[in-house]
Each structure stands twice: as C-alpha cells, then as structure tokens.
C-alpha positions in Angstrom: 87.9 102.8 82.9 90.6 103.1 85.2 94.2 101.4 85.1 93.9 99.2 87.3 90.2 98.1 87.1 89.6 94.3 88.1 92.5 94.0 90.2 91.9 92.4 93.3 94.0 93.9 96.6 94.2 92.0 99.8 95.0 94.7 102.1 96.1 93.5 105.7 98.3 96.4 106.1 97.6 99.1 109.1 98.7 102.8 110.0 100.2 104.7 107.2 102.8 103.2 105.0 100.7 100.3 103.6 97.0 102.1 103.7 98.1 105.0 101.3 99.8 102.4 98.9 96.7 100.6 98.6 94.5 104.4 98.5 96.5 105.5 95.5 95.5 101.9 94.2 92.2 102.4 94.5 92.2 105.8 92.9 93.2 104.1 89.7 90.4 101.3 89.9 92.0 98.7 91.8 89.5 96.9 94.4 90.7 97.0 97.6 89.2 94.7 100.5 90.9 95.8 103.7 90.9 92.8 106.2 90.4 94.6 109.9 90.2 93.0 113.1 87.2 93.0 114.9 86.1 95.9 117.5 88.8 98.6 117.1 90.1 98.1 113.7 93.2 99.0 112.3 95.5 101.4 114.3 94.3 104.4 112.3 91.2 104.3 113.3 92.5 105.3 116.8 94.8 108.3 116.0 92.5 111.2 117.1 91.4 113.7 117.3 90.0 115.3 115.1 87.5 113.1 114.3 85.1 114.4 111.1 82.1 112.1 111.2 82.4 110.4 114.6 85.9 108.4 112.8 88.8 109.2 112.8 89.8 112.0 110.5 93.2 110.3 109.9 91.9 107.4 109.0 89.4 108.7 106.9 92.0 110.3 104.6 93.9 107.6 103.8 91.4 104.8 103.5 89.1 106.1 100.8 88.3 103.9 98.1 88.5 100.9 100.0 85.9 98.1 101.6 86.3 96.8 105.1 86.0 92.9 106.2 86.1 93.0 109.9 88.2 88.9 110.0 88.7 87.3 113.3 92.2 85.8 112.5 92.8 84.6 115.7 90.3 81.9 115.0 91.1 79.6 112.4 87.9 79.9 109.9 89.0 83.6 110.1 92.8 82.9 109.2 90.8 80.2 106.4 88.5 82.3 104.9 91.5 84.8 104.2 93.3 81.3 102.7 90.3 81.5 100.4 90.6 84.6 99.3 94.0 84.6 98.5 92.8 82.3 96.0 90.8 85.0 94.1 93.0 88.0 94.6 95.9 89.2 92.5 98.0 91.3 95.3 98.0 90.9 98.9 99.9 93.5 100.5 101.0 93.9 104.2 102.9 95.7 107.0 103.4 94.2 109.9 106.7 92.8 111.9 108.5 89.8 110.0 107.3 86.4 110.3 103.8 88.0 112.1 102.0 86.8 108.9 104.0 83.2 109.0 102.8 83.0 112.3 99.4 83.4 111.4 99.2 80.8 108.8 99.5 83.8 105.9 102.7 84.2 104.7 104.1 83.8 101.8 105.0 80.6 101.5 101.2 79.3 102.3 99.6 82.4 100.0 102.0 81.0 96.7 101.2 77.2 97.6 97.5 78.8 96.6 97.8 81.3 94.2 101.3 81.0 92.9 100.1 84.3 90.5 99.8 86.3 93.8 102.1 89.1 94.2 102.7 89.4 98.1 104.1 92.8 99.4 105.4 93.7 103.0 106.4 96.4 103.6 108.5 96.8 107.2 111.0 99.1 108.8 114.3 97.0 107.8 113.3 94.2 105.1 113.0 91.0 105.5 116.8 89.4 105.7 119.5 91.5 107.8 120.6 91.9 111.2 118.1 94.3 112.0 115.1 92.7 110.2 113.4 92.3 113.6 113.8 96.1 115.3 110.5 98.1 115.7 110.0 100.6 113.3 107.8 104.0 113.3 108.1 106.5 110.9 110.6 108.9 113.2 112.6 106.1 113.7 113.3 105.3 110.0 113.5 109.1 109.8 116.7 109.0 112.0 118.0 105.8 111.4 118.2 106.5 107.2 120.2 109.9 108.5 117.5 112.4 107.6 117.1 113.8 110.6 120.9 114.3 110.5 120.9 116.8 107.7 117.2 118.6 108.9 116.9 121.4 111.0 118.6 124.8 111.2 122.7 124.6 111.2 123.5 124.6 115.0 120.2 124.1 116.1 117.9 121.3 117.5 117.3 118.2 114.6 113.7 117.7 113.2 111.8 115.2 111.9 110.5 116.0 108.4 107.2 118.0 108.7 105.4 114.8 107.1 105.6 111.0 107.8 108.2 111.1 105.0 109.4 107.4 105.4 106.1 106.1 105.7 104.9 108.0 102.3 108.4 107.1 100.1 108.0 103.2 101.1 104.7 103.4 100.3 105.2 104.5 97.2 107.8 102.0 96.6 105.4 99.5 97.8 103.2 100.6 94.9 105.9 100.8 92.4 107.5 97.6 93.6 103.4 95.7 92.9 103.2 97.2 89.4 106.7 95.6 88.2 105.6 93.0 90.0 102.4 92.5 87.8 104.1 93.5 84.4 106.7 90.7 85.4 103.6 88.4 85.6 101.9 89.7 82.6 105.2 88.2 80.7 105.8 85.4 82.6 102.4 84.0 84.3 104.1 83.6 88.0 103.3 85.9 91.0 106.8 87.1 93.3 107.2 88.1 96.8 108.5 91.9 96.7 110.3 93.0 99.9 110.1 96.9 100.9 112.2 98.0 103.1 111.7 101.7 105.1 115.3 102.3 105.1 116.3 100.9 101.8 113.5 103.2 100.3 114.9 106.5 102.5 118.1 105.7 101.7 117.1 105.5 97.6 115.0 108.5 98.1 118.0 110.3 99.1 120.1 109.4 96.4 121.6 112.8 96.0 122.3 113.5 99.7 124.5 110.4 99.3 126.2 111.1 96.4 127.3 114.1 97.3 128.6 112.5 100.5 130.5 109.6 98.7 132.0 112.5 96.1 133.4 114.5 99.0 133.9 112.3 101.9 132.0 115.1 104.2 129.4 114.7 106.4 126.9 117.0 106.2 124.7 118.6 108.6 121.2 120.1 108.7 121.3 123.7 106.5 117.5 124.8 107.0 116.2 125.2 103.3 120.0 125.7 102.0 121.1 123.4 99.5 124.6 122.4 99.6 125.8 122.6 96.0 123.4 125.5 94.7 123.4 129.4 95.9 120.8 131.1 96.0 118.7 128.1 96.4 117.1 128.5 100.2 114.1 130.4 102.0 114.6 134.1 102.9 111.9 136.5 104.8 110.6 139.6 103.0 108.8 142.2 104.7 105.4 140.2 105.5 106.7 136.5 105.2 108.9 133.7 104.3 109.5 133.4 100.5 111.6 130.9 98.6 113.7 131.0 95.8 116.2 128.5 93.4 118.6 130.1 91.4 119.5 126.4 89.5 121.2 126.8 86.6 123.9 129.2 84.8 121.2 131.1 83.0 119.2 132.1 86.0 121.8 133.8 87.7 122.1 137.1 85.8 118.1 137.2 85.4 118.3 136.7 89.5 120.8 139.7 89.5 118.6 141.8 87.2 115.0 140.9 88.6 116.5 142.7 92.3 118.2 145.1 90.7 121.5 143.8 91.5 123.3 143.8 88.4 126.5 144.6 89.4 126.4 141.2 91.2 126.6 139.0 88.0 130.0 139.9 87.4 131.3 140.1 90.9 134.2 138.1 91.7 133.2 136.4 94.6 129.5 135.7 92.8 130.2 135.2 88.9 129.6 131.5 88.8 127.8 129.1 91.5 131.1 127.5 92.7 132.1 130.7 93.7 128.7 131.4 95.1 128.5 128.1 97.3 132.7 129.3 98.9 131.0 132.8 99.4 127.1 131.4 100.7 126.9 133.8 103.5 128.4 136.9 102.7 125.7 136.6 99.7 122.8 135.0 101.6 123.0 138.0 104.2 123.1 140.6 100.9 120.0 138.5 99.4 118.3 138.7 103.3 118.7 142.7 104.1 117.2 143.3 100.3 114.2 140.7 100.8 112.8 142.4 104.1 112.7 145.7 102.7 109.2 145.1 100.6 106.6 142.4 100.8 106.9 139.0 99.3 104.3 140.1 96.5 106.9 142.6 95.6 109.3 140.0 95.1 107.6 137.1 93.6 106.3 139.3 91.0 110.0 141.0 90.2 111.1 137.1 90.2 108.6 135.6 88.1 109.0 138.2 85.7 112.6 136.7 85.1 111.5 133.2 85.0 113.1 132.8 88.3 111.8 130.2 90.3 109.5 131.2 93.3 107.2 130.6 95.7 105.7 131.9 99.1 105.9 129.9 102.2 102.2 128.7 102.0 99.9 127.3 105.0 97.9 124.6 104.0 94.4 126.3 104.1 96.3 128.4 101.4 97.3 125.7 99.6 93.3 123.9 99.6 92.3 127.4 98.5 94.8 127.7 95.3 93.1 127.2 92.2 95.5 125.9 90.9 94.8 122.5 93.3 91.3 123.1 92.5 91.9 122.8 88.8 94.0 119.8 89.2 91.1 118.4 91.6 93.7 117.7 94.3 91.2 117.8 97.6 87.9 116.0 95.9 85.3 115.8 98.6 84.7 111.7 99.9 81.5 111.5 102.4 82.1 114.0 105.6 86.0 115.0 104.4 88.0 116.8 102.1 90.7 114.3 101.0 93.7 114.1 98.5 93.3 113.4 95.4 94.8 111.2 92.5 98.5 112.6 91.9 99.1 111.3 88.7 96.7 112.3 85.8 96.2 110.1 82.4 94.6 110.7 79.0 92.8 108.1 78.8 92.6 105.8 82.1 92.0 108.5 84.5 91.8 108.3 88.4 89.0 108.8 90.2 87.3 110.9 92.9 86.8 108.0 96.2 84.5 106.9 97.5 84.8 107.8 101.1 86.4 105.3 103.9 84.6 102.7 104.8 83.1 102.0 108.5 84.6 99.1 110.2 83.5 95.8 108.6 81.4 97.9 106.9 81.8 95.6 103.7 82.5 91.6 105.6 79.2 90.0 103.5 79.1 91.6 100.4 82.5 91.2 99.8 82.6 87.4 100.8 80.0 87.0 98.5 81.4 89.0 95.5 84.9 86.9 96.1 83.8 83.4 97.6 80.0 83.5 96.6 79.4 82.2 100.4 75.4 82.5 100.8 73.8 84.0 103.5 73.7 80.9 105.7 77.4 80.6 105.7 77.5 83.8 106.4 75.3 83.9 109.3 77.2 80.9 110.9 80.8 82.6 110.9 78.9 85.7 112.4 77.4 83.5 115.1 80.9 82.3 115.6 82.6 85.2 116.4 84.2 84.9 112.9 83.3 87.7 111.2 81.4 90.8 112.2 79.3 94.0 111.2 79.8 97.2 110.5 80.4 99.0 114.0 76.7 100.5 115.1 77.9 103.3 117.5 81.4 104.7 116.2 83.1 106.9 119.8 83.1 111.0 119.0 
C-alpha cells in the first residue's frame, strides 16, 4: 500500500516543473496518465544527448512510473476523449501558458462542469492573474526575475544561475503540496478546486530568509559565493587537495571549532568571540581559516571537525554522491530499466514510496489506459487510431 494508491492523475505537463511533480506522485502510488502529442511527444523527449537506450536520458529520469497516452488534441475527438477521462480523474496538472488549455476546450471551467471533485493544478511562470501572467517563462528566466541570480555567484564576479533548475523544481514541489492540500480540503467539503502555482511566487517563498534579511536591513544583497550573510564561518574553503564546507551556526559550535583547528586563542578573541563580531570581521577571520585549511588535505580537516561535532563536508561530484553508502542505504538511485534514476525522497514507516517503473515509450499505454478509464472496446480504439486521434508507441526511437 502506498500513500496515493488509487489516485488518478491526468498529466498534461511537459519539460520539468510538472513532470517532476507527477514523478513524485507516481513514487507514492498515484496513477499518472501522461497525455502527449503524437509524433515527438512532450518536449523533454528531445532534450538530448545524452541518450539511454535510444531515448533522452533527461526524459527517462523524470518520467518514471507514468503511463503515456499519445492523443492528438488538435482533433475534436481527441479533446472529447480527454473530457471523458476528466470524468474519472482526481487530479489534472498542466504547465502550458495561461489560457492554452481554455483554447483547447480543456480549461478549468470545462473540466469542473464535467467533474466538480477534480483538483485542477496549473503551473506557470507568473501565475494566472496579474500584469506579467502572459510573459514567457523558463527556469533561467525565473531565476533572474525572482532575484535569485542577483545573489548567486562570487563577489565581484559573474552572476550565475543555480547549478540545478531550482525554479522548476521548487514550483513542482509547491504544486505537489498544493494538490495534497486541495485533496485534504476535498475530503472535508466534497469539492475540488483550482490550484494556481506560479514559479515566481514559489521562488519568493523559497527565498524567505533572503527577503527577511533585506526587509530587516534595507540593504540589497549581492552574490557571496558559498558565504552566508549572517553567519561566520559558514562557507567553503580550499584545503590541500579539495574544497570543503563548514557551518559554525551556533554559539556552542564556535569554541568547538576553534579547538578542532587548534586555535583556542580565537574563542574569546575580541574580534571573533561572538557571531556579530565575526560577521563584522569576516574578511580577516575567513582569510586566516583559508590559510590554515590549505596546510592539510580535506580528510584531515573532516576528521578533526567531525570529532568536535562541526557540520562539514567535502564538495562532492555527482559520481561520488551516487557511490556513497548513505545514498545506497536510502535507495536514492534505483535502477529503472536502462537508467539509474532518483528515488523517493520522503520515507514512511507504514506506506513507503516505491522503486519506479521505467519511463514510458511515447503512446505505450494509450490503448490499455483508455480501456481502463473509459472501458472502450477494441473496435472503438481501432476507429480512433484510423482517424489519427490516438497513436501507438513509436517503434524506432531515434539514437
């Protein structure tokens, strides 16, 4: 038994934010019916190389546990099929531009008229309302417009995007939170509702501490590398062989840190004794720590710091993370068909997540899903296929 067993989700999403949300839902038992356009399918199928088994590795890693239906939404019968499926769905999720689903005849008003219990979640760059709602948006654009890029990078250097698609992932997580909240509300009221998730809103919420510090100080922050504006030392430092990061984030940790690095004279130093003093004298203290750490390899410092309870870690590469015994123990890189994928992030004692099935081939589950959801017979399916409304899976995926 899984937490979302029996939940029927129609997934009209593409790229990253929506597919990430529905991948998480699939890991916890939801039935995800992914609606794709015939021919090329959703855009993520083209984001390659690399390829794995003839499919884009990107797509395979974000669409595990789902079923693919290839339905032509440019044909009235294709839209009619989707409306019929809405009758049997719990959740619909999409991340097209605002009003696109309305133009297709699959917007919230049409869906609610068919199924008042439906949870209808739309993810967009700037939300379904407001002066910016129709502006095009991708992860990079929202990292910039939310203010994230302004504080990412090194002081005096180039501003950079976050190393992963944080705006997409954050909005995908908020979409899942919103859907679960709406489902809980439905349990009480019996009614579904519209869930409006904006990438901009999601990023602002995720940057709550940044905005709190600005609101309190009035100072517009800039990039600080691995530093943190209100805690010192809290950053990365080079050692004799590789970078490590440390986080001396409490009053109790400061003397333990000083003892770990054999600098007990820093404990009550008039420039370093309290965190406000360390923030004020950041440059001198961090320079001294950097000089010290360069005298020995990372393993020496990690051992010394860990013995004193100081949060620290080497800056690891992705291959090192995959090979880590901890990630193996937590089943965070299960095998799904030809590719190792990311596993279920939240562990439950009674209703755990599951190792996903591989991502689907385009249209792989069209017929069986329409039988399951709509009880169509083979003659009806053959008629739809002959009319070009539904399509079988692609037989020759491109290398």
